[in-house]
TORGUNU-160855 format. One record per residue (C-alpha): residue in one letter; residue number from 1; x, y, z. Coordinates in pm, 1 decimal, padded with zeros to 6 digits. Layout:
N
[r "A"; NUM; [X; Y; Z]]
...
***
This chain:
423
[r "M"; 1; [-00003.0; -00004.3; -00017.5]]
[r "T"; 2; [00095.7; 00338.3; -00109.1]]
[r "A"; 3; [00136.8; 00624.9; 00162.9]]
[r "D"; 4; [-00117.3; 00817.2; -00062.6]]
[r "D"; 5; [-00368.7; 00500.5; -00014.6]]
[r "R"; 6; [-00297.1; 00496.1; 00313.4]]
[r "F"; 7; [-00405.3; 00816.7; 00398.0]]
[r "A"; 8; [-00716.3; 00759.3; 00165.6]]
[r "E"; 9; [-00875.4; 00495.0; 00317.9]]
[r "D"; 10; [-00789.0; 00633.3; 00648.4]]
[r "F"; 11; [-00978.9; 00922.4; 00553.9]]
[r "Q"; 12; [-01281.8; 00687.9; 00433.7]]
[r "E"; 13; [-01328.7; 00503.1; 00777.6]]
[r "M"; 14; [-01322.6; 00834.8; 00935.4]]
[r "R"; 15; [-01671.9; 00910.3; 00683.1]]
[r "E"; 16; [-01837.3; 00610.1; 00734.6]]
[r "G"; 17; [-01798.9; 00413.6; 01064.0]]
[r "R"; 18; [-01594.1; 00555.3; 01361.9]]
[r "P"; 19; [-01862.3; 00603.6; 01673.4]]
[r "L"; 20; [-01922.0; 00969.3; 01796.5]]
[r "G"; 21; [-01951.8; 00887.2; 02151.4]]
[r "T"; 22; [-02214.1; 00967.9; 02402.1]]
[r "R"; 23; [-02474.0; 01250.6; 02282.2]]
[r "N"; 24; [-02505.8; 01534.8; 02539.4]]
[r "E"; 25; [-02770.4; 01809.0; 02452.2]]
[r "I"; 26; [-02625.6; 02146.9; 02526.2]]
[r "I"; 27; [-02878.9; 02351.9; 02724.9]]
[r "T"; 28; [-02888.1; 02743.0; 02584.0]]
[r "G"; 29; [-03012.2; 03039.5; 02721.0]]
[r "P"; 30; [-02957.9; 03293.9; 03042.0]]
[r "V"; 31; [-02730.0; 03170.3; 03264.5]]
[r "S"; 32; [-03003.1; 03134.7; 03647.7]]
[r "D"; 33; [-02663.0; 03137.3; 03859.6]]
[r "W"; 34; [-02335.2; 03085.6; 03732.5]]
[r "A"; 35; [-02226.5; 02839.4; 04043.1]]
[r "T"; 36; [-02439.3; 02600.8; 03915.9]]
[r "D"; 37; [-02557.0; 02662.2; 03576.7]]
[r "F"; 38; [-02232.2; 02859.5; 03417.3]]
[r "S"; 39; [-02171.0; 02848.4; 03025.2]]
[r "H"; 40; [-01903.2; 02970.1; 02873.2]]
[r "L"; 41; [-02080.5; 03021.9; 02581.9]]
[r "E"; 42; [-02304.4; 03283.1; 02685.5]]
[r "P"; 43; [-02242.8; 03703.2; 02562.3]]
[r "E"; 44; [-02133.0; 03799.8; 02910.0]]
[r "W"; 45; [-01918.9; 03575.0; 02945.1]]
[r "A"; 46; [-01730.3; 03633.7; 02609.3]]
[r "A"; 47; [-01794.2; 04018.2; 02666.5]]
[r "D"; 48; [-01618.9; 04014.9; 03045.8]]
[r "P"; 49; [-01580.0; 03684.2; 03230.9]]
[r "Y"; 50; [-01323.2; 03813.6; 03495.9]]
[r "P"; 51; [-01564.2; 03954.8; 03711.7]]
[r "L"; 52; [-01793.4; 03645.9; 03720.5]]
[r "Q"; 53; [-01493.3; 03438.5; 03724.4]]
[r "D"; 54; [-01373.3; 03661.1; 04087.6]]
[r "D"; 55; [-01733.4; 03623.5; 04207.0]]
[r "L"; 56; [-01734.9; 03210.3; 04158.3]]
[r "R"; 57; [-01358.9; 03220.4; 04343.1]]
[r "Q"; 58; [-01527.8; 03332.1; 04641.1]]
[r "R"; 59; [-01843.7; 03187.6; 04699.9]]
[r "C"; 60; [-01800.3; 02903.2; 04447.3]]
[r "P"; 61; [-01460.5; 02781.9; 04342.2]]
[r "I"; 62; [-01549.5; 02510.5; 04115.8]]
[r "A"; 63; [-01896.9; 02580.6; 03993.8]]
[r "H"; 64; [-02114.2; 02376.8; 03830.5]]
[r "T"; 65; [-02368.0; 02299.9; 03554.0]]
[r "E"; 66; [-02598.9; 02034.1; 03383.0]]
[r "R"; 67; [-02542.0; 02214.3; 02995.2]]
[r "F"; 68; [-02332.7; 01993.9; 02778.5]]
[r "G"; 69; [-02402.1; 01698.3; 02995.0]]
[r "G"; 70; [-02246.5; 01824.1; 03302.9]]
[r "A"; 71; [-01939.2; 02043.2; 03353.1]]
[r "W"; 72; [-01706.2; 02164.6; 03651.1]]
[r "L"; 73; [-01511.6; 02493.0; 03640.7]]
[r "P"; 74; [-01237.9; 02546.3; 03875.0]]
[r "T"; 75; [-01172.8; 02883.7; 03938.0]]
[r "R"; 76; [-00840.1; 02877.1; 04182.1]]
[r "Y"; 77; [-00516.0; 02873.2; 04051.5]]
[r "E"; 78; [-00431.7; 02599.0; 04283.0]]
[r "D"; 79; [-00723.6; 02374.5; 04151.6]]
[r "V"; 80; [-00659.3; 02432.2; 03766.9]]
[r "A"; 81; [-00308.5; 02349.3; 03795.7]]
[r "A"; 82; [-00403.3; 02070.3; 04012.0]]
[r "I"; 83; [-00607.1; 01867.4; 03777.9]]
[r "A"; 84; [-00383.9; 02024.4; 03493.2]]
[r "Y"; 85; [-00111.4; 01812.8; 03575.3]]
[r "D"; 86; [-00308.4; 01486.9; 03730.1]]
[r "T"; 87; [-00340.9; 01268.5; 03391.2]]
[r "E"; 88; [-00481.6; 00946.3; 03613.9]]
[r "R"; 89; [-00788.6; 01101.8; 03721.6]]
[r "F"; 90; [-00872.1; 01334.5; 03414.0]]
[r "S"; 91; [-00784.2; 01221.1; 03037.2]]
[r "S"; 92; [-00729.5; 01498.0; 02755.4]]
[r "R"; 93; [-00889.4; 01251.6; 02489.5]]
[r "A"; 94; [-01109.0; 01605.8; 02408.2]]
[r "I"; 95; [-01063.4; 01894.8; 02484.7]]
[r "I"; 96; [-01344.5; 02116.0; 02343.8]]
[r "A"; 97; [-01646.1; 02090.1; 02590.3]]
[r "S"; 98; [-01903.7; 02005.5; 02330.9]]
[r "N"; 99; [-02259.7; 01847.3; 02292.2]]
[r "F"; 100; [-02097.1; 01452.4; 02268.7]]
[r "R"; 101; [-01824.6; 01321.1; 02408.2]]
[r "P"; 102; [-01609.3; 01100.8; 02181.3]]
[r "P"; 103; [-01525.7; 00776.9; 02269.9]]
[r "R"; 104; [-01284.0; 00646.8; 02554.3]]
[r "E"; 105; [-01185.3; 00405.4; 02269.7]]
[r "L"; 106; [-01015.6; 00716.2; 02121.4]]
[r "A"; 107; [-00757.4; 00740.7; 02416.4]]
[r "P"; 108; [-00454.9; 00723.1; 02444.8]]
[r "M"; 109; [-00374.3; 00943.9; 02109.4]]
[r "G"; 110; [-00681.2; 01105.6; 02092.2]]
[r "A"; 111; [-00846.1; 01323.9; 01817.1]]
[r "V"; 112; [-00569.3; 01598.5; 01759.5]]
[r "P"; 113; [-00249.3; 01447.3; 01919.1]]
[r "P"; 114; [-00040.8; 01520.4; 02132.2]]
[r "I"; 115; [-00280.6; 01777.6; 02304.4]]
[r "S"; 116; [-00573.7; 01521.0; 02303.7]]
[r "S"; 117; [-00338.9; 01229.0; 02415.7]]
[r "D"; 118; [-00293.1; 01080.7; 02733.0]]
[r "P"; 119; [-00018.2; 00901.9; 02898.1]]
[r "P"; 120; [00227.0; 00720.5; 02796.8]]
[r "F"; 121; [00135.4; 00772.6; 02400.0]]
[r "H"; 122; [00174.3; 01151.7; 02480.0]]
[r "H"; 123; [00512.7; 01160.7; 02554.5]]
[r "G"; 124; [00620.5; 01032.5; 02196.6]]
[r "A"; 125; [00337.5; 01213.1; 02038.6]]
[r "R"; 126; [00493.8; 01557.6; 02176.0]]
[r "K"; 127; [00875.1; 01478.2; 02095.1]]
[r "L"; 128; [00789.2; 01457.6; 01768.2]]
[r "L"; 129; [00675.5; 01798.4; 01746.2]]
[r "L"; 130; [00931.2; 01950.2; 02017.5]]
[r "P"; 131; [01277.9; 02003.7; 01679.2]]
[r "A"; 132; [00983.3; 02199.6; 01474.7]]
[r "F"; 133; [00909.8; 02480.4; 01806.6]]
[r "T"; 134; [01293.4; 02566.0; 01948.2]]
[r "K"; 135; [01373.8; 02876.9; 01966.0]]
[r "S"; 136; [01628.2; 02856.0; 01666.9]]
[r "V"; 137; [01379.6; 02735.8; 01464.6]]
[r "V"; 138; [01112.9; 03015.8; 01590.8]]
[r "A"; 139; [01380.2; 03300.0; 01567.3]]
[r "R"; 140; [01492.8; 03218.8; 01145.8]]
[r "L"; 141; [01048.5; 03322.9; 01092.4]]
[r "E"; 142; [01108.2; 03629.7; 01265.4]]
[r "T"; 143; [01230.7; 03842.8; 00956.5]]
[r "A"; 144; [00918.2; 03694.7; 00740.6]]
[r "T"; 145; [00663.5; 03776.4; 01003.3]]
[r "R"; 146; [00807.4; 04149.8; 01057.3]]
[r "A"; 147; [00804.9; 04210.8; 00682.1]]
[r "F"; 148; [00454.0; 04051.7; 00695.9]]
[r "C"; 149; [00296.5; 04266.9; 00954.9]]
[r "H"; 150; [00438.2; 04577.6; 00749.5]]
[r "S"; 151; [00248.6; 04482.0; 00451.2]]
[r "L"; 152; [-00037.3; 04470.4; 00639.7]]
[r "I"; 153; [-00023.5; 04793.9; 00793.0]]
[r "D"; 154; [00069.2; 04952.0; 00434.4]]
[r "A"; 155; [-00259.9; 04832.6; 00345.8]]
[r "F"; 156; [-00395.6; 05082.9; 00587.6]]
[r "E"; 157; [-00283.2; 05411.7; 00391.8]]
[r "G"; 158; [-00544.4; 05623.6; 00332.4]]
[r "R"; 159; [-00773.2; 05508.7; 00655.0]]
[r "D"; 160; [-00874.5; 05667.3; 00947.9]]
[r "V"; 161; [-01024.7; 05337.6; 01142.7]]
[r "V"; 162; [-00896.7; 05025.5; 01086.1]]
[r "D"; 163; [-01040.7; 04675.7; 01270.8]]
[r "A"; 164; [-00743.3; 04539.5; 01425.5]]
[r "A"; 165; [-00843.0; 04232.0; 01473.9]]
[r "H"; 166; [-00993.4; 04148.7; 01128.4]]
[r "D"; 167; [-00777.3; 04297.5; 00941.6]]
[r "Y"; 168; [-00417.1; 04296.7; 01135.9]]
[r "A"; 169; [-00414.8; 04029.5; 01424.7]]
[r "Q"; 170; [-00591.9; 03713.8; 01268.2]]
[r "H"; 171; [-00335.6; 03763.6; 00930.3]]
[r "I"; 172; [-00018.6; 03730.1; 01133.2]]
[r "P"; 173; [-00074.8; 03351.6; 01219.1]]
[r "M"; 174; [-00252.5; 03229.3; 00976.2]]
[r "R"; 175; [00053.4; 03330.7; 00743.3]]
[r "V"; 176; [00307.2; 03204.7; 00993.9]]
[r "I"; 177; [00096.9; 02840.7; 00999.0]]
[r "A"; 178; [00059.3; 02825.8; 00643.2]]
[r "D"; 179; [00412.0; 02887.0; 00572.2]]
[r "M"; 180; [00517.0; 02641.1; 00869.1]]
[r "L"; 181; [00284.0; 02339.1; 00711.7]]
[r "G"; 182; [00353.2; 02445.8; 00375.5]]
[r "F"; 183; [-00005.3; 02519.9; 00258.4]]
[r "P"; 184; [-00102.0; 02834.0; -00018.6]]
[r "P"; 185; [-00122.6; 03135.8; 00170.7]]
[r "E"; 186; [-00400.7; 03259.6; -00017.8]]
[r "D"; 187; [-00596.0; 02985.1; 00202.4]]
[r "G"; 188; [-00620.1; 03195.3; 00453.4]]
[r "P"; 189; [-00972.9; 03284.2; 00465.6]]
[r "R"; 190; [-01092.9; 02959.7; 00460.3]]
[r "F"; 191; [-00836.5; 02847.1; 00777.1]]
[r "R"; 192; [-01053.8; 03143.4; 00958.8]]
[r "D"; 193; [-01388.3; 02901.4; 00887.1]]
[r "F"; 194; [-01245.5; 02582.7; 00999.7]]
[r "V"; 195; [-01100.9; 02766.3; 01344.3]]
[r "E"; 196; [-01493.4; 02900.8; 01396.7]]
[r "N"; 197; [-01626.0; 02609.9; 01281.9]]
[r "A"; 198; [-01437.6; 02415.2; 01539.5]]
[r "L"; 199; [-01401.0; 02650.6; 01880.2]]
[r "E"; 200; [-01740.5; 02822.2; 01817.3]]
[r "G"; 201; [-01925.1; 02541.0; 01682.8]]
[r "V"; 202; [-01988.2; 02369.9; 01957.5]]
[r "N"; 203; [-02402.1; 02426.6; 02008.9]]
[r "L"; 204; [-02448.0; 02315.3; 01643.9]]
[r "P"; 205; [-02590.6; 01957.4; 01623.4]]
[r "P"; 206; [-02299.1; 01683.8; 01644.5]]
[r "E"; 207; [-02407.4; 01608.5; 01284.1]]
[r "E"; 208; [-02342.0; 01889.1; 01169.2]]
[r "R"; 209; [-02059.7; 01962.9; 01337.5]]
[r "I"; 210; [-01952.2; 01669.9; 01209.6]]
[r "A"; 211; [-02020.2; 01772.2; 00847.0]]
[r "R"; 212; [-01796.6; 02102.8; 00917.7]]
[r "M"; 213; [-01496.9; 01886.3; 01025.2]]
[r "E"; 214; [-01503.7; 01723.2; 00713.1]]
[r "D"; 215; [-01424.8; 02011.9; 00513.9]]
[r "L"; 216; [-01112.8; 02054.0; 00743.2]]
[r "F"; 217; [-01042.2; 01734.0; 00709.2]]
[r "D"; 218; [-01096.7; 01661.4; 00322.6]]
[r "Y"; 219; [-00874.3; 02003.9; 00269.0]]
[r "L"; 220; [-00607.9; 01835.3; 00492.3]]
[r "L"; 221; [-00597.5; 01545.6; 00278.5]]
[r "T"; 222; [-00590.7; 01745.2; -00082.7]]
[r "Q"; 223; [-00284.5; 01865.9; 00161.6]]
[r "I"; 224; [-00114.0; 01567.0; 00238.0]]
[r "H"; 225; [-00169.1; 01398.9; -00080.9]]
[r "D"; 226; [00011.0; 01681.9; -00283.7]]
[r "H"; 227; [00329.7; 01706.0; -00043.7]]
[r "I"; 228; [00337.2; 01336.5; -00082.0]]
[r "D"; 229; [00361.1; 01425.6; -00475.9]]
[r "N"; 230; [00590.2; 01676.1; -00390.9]]
[r "P"; 231; [00752.8; 01653.3; -00115.5]]
[r "R"; 232; [00923.3; 01965.3; 00083.7]]
[r "D"; 233; [01089.7; 02087.0; 00394.9]]
[r "D"; 234; [00831.8; 02204.7; 00584.5]]
[r "L"; 235; [00606.8; 02053.0; 00879.8]]
[r "T"; 236; [00348.0; 01861.8; 00698.1]]
[r "T"; 237; [00656.4; 01652.1; 00470.4]]
[r "Y"; 238; [00808.3; 01594.4; 00777.2]]
[r "L"; 239; [00517.4; 01471.9; 00964.2]]
[r "I"; 240; [00435.5; 01225.3; 00700.3]]
[r "N"; 241; [00755.5; 01056.0; 00705.9]]
[r "A"; 242; [00803.2; 01063.6; 01055.9]]
[r "E"; 243; [00810.8; 00736.9; 01276.0]]
[r "L"; 244; [00669.2; 00611.6; 01589.7]]
[r "N"; 245; [00827.0; 00333.2; 01790.5]]
[r "G"; 246; [00964.1; 00246.0; 01466.9]]
[r "H"; 247; [00639.3; 00290.1; 01255.8]]
[r "K"; 248; [00491.5; 00569.3; 01045.1]]
[r "L"; 249; [00259.6; 00726.8; 01181.2]]
[r "D"; 250; [-00091.8; 00633.3; 01185.3]]
[r "P"; 251; [-00255.9; 00838.7; 00920.5]]
[r "S"; 252; [-00493.6; 01039.1; 01193.6]]
[r "H"; 253; [-00225.0; 01101.7; 01406.1]]
[r "V"; 254; [-00088.3; 01293.0; 01110.7]]
[r "S"; 255; [-00419.4; 01444.9; 01016.6]]
[r "G"; 256; [-00494.8; 01500.2; 01356.4]]
[r "T"; 257; [-00189.0; 01715.6; 01428.5]]
[r "M"; 258; [-00207.7; 01931.5; 01095.7]]
[r "A"; 259; [-00584.2; 02025.5; 01227.2]]
[r "L"; 260; [-00440.3; 02084.1; 01577.1]]
[r "L"; 261; [-00148.2; 02327.4; 01470.2]]
[r "L"; 262; [-00425.6; 02498.0; 01170.3]]
[r "I"; 263; [-00660.0; 02555.5; 01438.3]]
[r "A"; 264; [-00491.2; 02583.8; 01759.8]]
[r "G"; 265; [-00157.1; 02773.0; 01578.4]]
[r "I"; 266; [-00406.9; 03034.7; 01445.6]]
[r "D"; 267; [-00694.8; 03093.5; 01708.8]]
[r "T"; 268; [-00452.3; 03133.2; 02045.9]]
[r "T"; 269; [-00213.1; 03409.0; 01856.4]]
[r "W"; 270; [-00485.6; 03595.6; 01707.6]]
[r "S"; 271; [-00638.4; 03611.4; 02010.7]]
[r "A"; 272; [-00393.1; 03704.5; 02241.6]]
[r "I"; 273; [-00218.3; 03958.3; 01986.4]]
[r "G"; 274; [-00632.5; 04130.9; 01921.9]]
[r "A"; 275; [-00636.7; 04149.9; 02316.7]]
[r "S"; 276; [-00314.8; 04306.8; 02344.8]]
[r "L"; 277; [-00376.1; 04553.3; 02097.4]]
[r "W"; 278; [-00758.9; 04636.3; 02269.6]]
[r "H"; 279; [-00562.7; 04696.8; 02650.4]]
[r "L"; 280; [-00318.0; 04916.1; 02457.9]]
[r "A"; 281; [-00609.0; 05099.5; 02189.8]]
[r "K"; 282; [-00805.4; 05179.6; 02543.6]]
[r "T"; 283; [-00513.2; 05212.9; 02782.8]]
[r "P"; 284; [-00331.3; 05513.8; 02660.0]]
[r "D"; 285; [-00084.8; 05569.6; 02961.5]]
[r "D"; 286; [00053.9; 05211.0; 02892.6]]
[r "R"; 287; [00003.7; 05241.0; 02515.5]]
[r "E"; 288; [00236.0; 05580.9; 02521.1]]
[r "R"; 289; [00483.9; 05447.2; 02825.5]]
[r "L"; 290; [00541.9; 05131.1; 02532.4]]
[r "V"; 291; [00632.6; 05329.1; 02269.2]]
[r "A"; 292; [00817.5; 05543.3; 02495.4]]
[r "E"; 293; [01042.4; 05284.2; 02669.4]]
[r "P"; 294; [00993.3; 04973.1; 02442.1]]
[r "E"; 295; [01234.9; 04776.5; 02628.5]]
[r "L"; 296; [00960.4; 04731.5; 02830.2]]
[r "L"; 297; [00842.5; 04529.8; 02578.9]]
[r "P"; 298; [00888.2; 04162.5; 02688.3]]
[r "A"; 299; [00750.7; 04216.9; 03036.9]]
[r "A"; 300; [00462.7; 04384.0; 02917.9]]
[r "M"; 301; [00368.5; 04088.7; 02695.1]]
[r "E"; 302; [00396.3; 03833.8; 02969.8]]
[r "E"; 303; [00194.3; 04047.9; 03148.6]]
[r "L"; 304; [-00067.0; 04081.1; 02835.0]]
[r "L"; 305; [-00070.3; 03763.5; 02848.3]]
[r "R"; 306; [-00177.3; 03698.5; 03204.6]]
[r "A"; 307; [-00480.9; 03940.0; 03191.6]]
[r "Y"; 308; [-00601.5; 03828.0; 02875.8]]
[r "A"; 309; [-00495.3; 03457.4; 02876.2]]
[r "P"; 310; [-00694.7; 03323.9; 02599.0]]
[r "V"; 311; [-00718.9; 02962.9; 02621.0]]
[r "T"; 312; [-00964.9; 02761.9; 02847.2]]
[r "M"; 313; [-00901.6; 02382.5; 02802.0]]
[r "A"; 314; [-01124.5; 02112.7; 02857.9]]
[r "R"; 315; [-01048.0; 01750.4; 03008.7]]
[r "L"; 316; [-01314.4; 01450.8; 03091.9]]
[r "V"; 317; [-01316.7; 01353.5; 03471.1]]
[r "K"; 318; [-01228.4; 00947.3; 03416.4]]
[r "E"; 319; [-01366.5; 00765.9; 03692.3]]
[r "D"; 320; [-01635.5; 00869.1; 03932.6]]
[r "M"; 321; [-01497.4; 01062.8; 04253.2]]
[r "H"; 322; [-01546.2; 01261.2; 04519.4]]
[r "W"; 323; [-01258.5; 01523.7; 04416.3]]
[r "N"; 324; [-01213.5; 01899.5; 04616.2]]
[r "G"; 325; [-01536.8; 01886.5; 04808.5]]
[r "V"; 326; [-01758.0; 01792.1; 04476.7]]
[r "D"; 327; [-01879.2; 01504.1; 04359.4]]
[r "M"; 328; [-01754.0; 01415.5; 03997.2]]
[r "K"; 329; [-01860.6; 01147.3; 03779.0]]
[r "A"; 330; [-01759.7; 00961.5; 03506.4]]
[r "D"; 331; [-01711.4; 01168.3; 03175.1]]
[r "D"; 332; [-01818.2; 01513.8; 03328.7]]
[r "W"; 333; [-01646.5; 01791.2; 03151.7]]
[r "I"; 334; [-01379.9; 01964.5; 03348.3]]
[r "L"; 335; [-01281.6; 02335.5; 03209.8]]
[r "L"; 336; [-00981.6; 02408.9; 03294.9]]
[r "S"; 337; [-01000.6; 02827.4; 03285.8]]
[r "F"; 338; [-00609.2; 02947.7; 03269.8]]
[r "P"; 339; [-00776.8; 03306.8; 03266.7]]
[r "A"; 340; [-00929.4; 03239.9; 03575.0]]
[r "A"; 341; [-00612.5; 03079.1; 03738.6]]
[r "N"; 342; [-00387.0; 03394.8; 03635.0]]
[r "R"; 343; [-00612.6; 03643.7; 03787.4]]
[r "D"; 344; [-00642.7; 03430.1; 04136.1]]
[r "A"; 345; [-00523.9; 03698.4; 04393.0]]
[r "A"; 346; [-00400.0; 03410.4; 04584.3]]
[r "Q"; 347; [-00101.3; 03367.6; 04296.5]]
[r "F"; 348; [-00081.0; 03699.7; 04178.0]]
[r "D"; 349; [-00030.9; 04039.9; 04343.4]]
[r "R"; 350; [-00258.6; 04305.1; 04230.2]]
[r "A"; 351; [-00410.8; 04044.7; 04008.9]]
[r "S"; 352; [-00702.7; 04230.8; 03843.2]]
[r "E"; 353; [-00426.6; 04459.0; 03765.8]]
[r "V"; 354; [-00263.2; 04503.0; 03450.9]]
[r "V"; 355; [00134.7; 04616.5; 03548.1]]
[r "I"; 356; [00322.3; 04582.6; 03217.7]]
[r "D"; 357; [00615.1; 04567.8; 03397.4]]
[r "R"; 358; [00555.0; 04317.5; 03651.3]]
[r "E"; 359; [00876.7; 04168.3; 03698.5]]
[r "V"; 360; [00778.4; 03813.8; 03823.6]]
[r "N"; 361; [00483.3; 03654.6; 03609.0]]
[r "R"; 362; [00465.5; 03310.6; 03605.4]]
[r "H"; 363; [00152.0; 03247.1; 03438.5]]
[r "A"; 364; [-00052.1; 02993.6; 03283.8]]
[r "A"; 365; [-00087.5; 03112.4; 02984.5]]
[r "F"; 366; [00045.0; 02863.1; 02785.1]]
[r "G"; 367; [-00138.4; 02628.1; 03035.6]]
[r "L"; 368; [00029.5; 02375.2; 03299.3]]
[r "G"; 369; [00119.7; 02002.1; 03302.2]]
[r "I"; 370; [00196.7; 01765.5; 03026.4]]
[r "H"; 371; [-00013.5; 01963.1; 02784.6]]
[r "R"; 372; [00179.5; 02328.2; 02817.7]]
[r "C"; 373; [00169.5; 02485.1; 02495.2]]
[r "V"; 374; [00464.8; 02303.6; 02220.0]]
[r "G"; 375; [00441.7; 02633.7; 02037.8]]
[r "S"; 376; [00518.1; 02893.6; 02321.3]]
[r "H"; 377; [00831.8; 03048.1; 02157.6]]
[r "L"; 378; [00663.4; 03049.1; 01785.3]]
[r "A"; 379; [00359.0; 03235.9; 02000.6]]
[r "R"; 380; [00560.5; 03438.6; 02161.3]]
[r "M"; 381; [00732.6; 03582.5; 01866.2]]
[r "E"; 382; [00448.1; 03677.5; 01647.7]]
[r "L"; 383; [00339.8; 03853.1; 01946.6]]
[r "R"; 384; [00599.3; 04019.8; 01991.0]]
[r "V"; 385; [00676.7; 04143.8; 01621.4]]
[r "A"; 386; [00301.3; 04202.4; 01550.4]]
[r "L"; 387; [00340.9; 04484.7; 01863.8]]
[r "E"; 388; [00695.4; 04582.2; 01744.5]]
[r "V"; 389; [00564.1; 04669.1; 01417.7]]
[r "W"; 390; [00212.3; 04797.8; 01521.2]]
[r "L"; 391; [00384.5; 05043.3; 01760.3]]
[r "E"; 392; [00685.0; 05139.5; 01547.7]]
[r "R"; 393; [00449.0; 05251.2; 01267.7]]
[r "I"; 394; [00139.9; 05360.6; 01499.6]]
[r "P"; 395; [00235.6; 05497.3; 01765.3]]
[r "A"; 396; [-00156.3; 05657.1; 01853.6]]
[r "F"; 397; [-00454.4; 05467.1; 01827.6]]
[r "T"; 398; [-00782.9; 05461.0; 02037.1]]
[r "L"; 399; [-01086.0; 05267.8; 02031.2]]
[r "D"; 400; [-01305.8; 05385.9; 01725.3]]
[r "D"; 401; [-01618.2; 05270.7; 01934.2]]
[r "P"; 402; [-01602.1; 05081.3; 02236.1]]
[r "S"; 403; [-01900.3; 04932.8; 02213.5]]
[r "A"; 404; [-01835.6; 04781.0; 01873.8]]
[r "V"; 405; [-01596.8; 04549.4; 01989.4]]
[r "T"; 406; [-01721.4; 04169.6; 01980.1]]
[r "W"; 407; [-01526.1; 03891.6; 02129.5]]
[r "A"; 408; [-01536.6; 03536.8; 02061.0]]
[r "A"; 409; [-01718.5; 03316.6; 02315.0]]
[r "G"; 410; [-01608.5; 02969.5; 02366.7]]
[r "Q"; 411; [-01283.7; 02812.1; 02464.3]]
[r "V"; 412; [-01043.2; 03042.1; 02329.8]]
[r "R"; 413; [-01114.4; 03436.8; 02367.0]]
[r "G"; 414; [-01038.8; 03756.1; 02190.7]]
[r "P"; 415; [-01139.5; 04017.0; 01991.3]]
[r "R"; 416; [-01332.6; 03928.6; 01652.8]]
[r "T"; 417; [-01458.8; 04312.8; 01585.7]]
[r "L"; 418; [-01201.5; 04560.8; 01699.5]]
[r "P"; 419; [-01206.0; 04896.3; 01539.0]]
[r "V"; 420; [-00966.7; 05165.9; 01618.0]]
[r "R"; 421; [-00859.0; 05506.2; 01516.3]]
[r "I"; 422; [-00570.9; 05574.1; 01411.0]]
[r "G"; 423; [-00294.5; 05847.4; 01343.0]]
***
């Protein structure tokens, strides 16, 4: 069997008969009490989750909801960290809480390895990716990233108001990830659709979600075929040829990792860049200080990542148990809110404030435990370059209409509409 046949057969199996898991209807609509009926999909959570998290941390540090078929939301740093490090009692086979749970048979690899993988499979799957995301490899991408940021701002000429999320932030990780995977850069708009379907469409009927995910995997299969026929020096060819424990990667491993890099690698960084620009647009003191003291940017970046951490990651409870005062059931969702952990006053001084010269900042924006973001060096480079270029070219900017800013609902939170007045 050729490599091309191997991938085609695997994708056909995905379409025809793999089990979908246990279905659970999501209950939508207003929240009655965030301690007993929370939903991270509701508009008020997307708009400003921090007061809600602060309230829960004080009166009910581990919130519960019957939505999503049963889910828990720890809001204290110590609880989030404890679960993130506990791979014996919590599974990563599903990382996006939705209206059905994938079958346990997906473990230990999961659908999008290594982030969906449990030990011991996780170790080897993660190790495969590390060489592509070292500081030295990432450093080689900086010149092209900087030039691309300049080209985006060049296109603002003659405009007084631009959308810093739609016209700038989203395009940077789309271009970087496309280049790393060897995908056509003009496919960027399709990547945005894939991201929104995967991360913001969790309330759709499972059949519709699966149909939309098939569009993503059809696209990935096309790219895999092209790379088999025309090998080149990129991540896709690397994954096709990679071996784990002496064997070529299963096609679902290759495609799942590509899907992970495409979706998570874009949305998280897009959100971090957008949230940082939103903060600077509404906080002239911080903006002016960074323009005057660019050497502060590394510390400011870490503080912006702490204060506006974009990612909440899901886990599944493995077995019924009593944990830190609550009774968890097998296959209950756990939402690991790294944003909430990063605002815990027990862990951070002046936790609710943005202190751009904060010196000690061991934040959890990139996660905790074995699943800490493998692409953190890449994300930091993209964020730093995006802010350096923007502040160099557009040192003065403000929110054009604060009420027009919109935020993504779901487990990756960042501005989706961010109109700013420049000049």
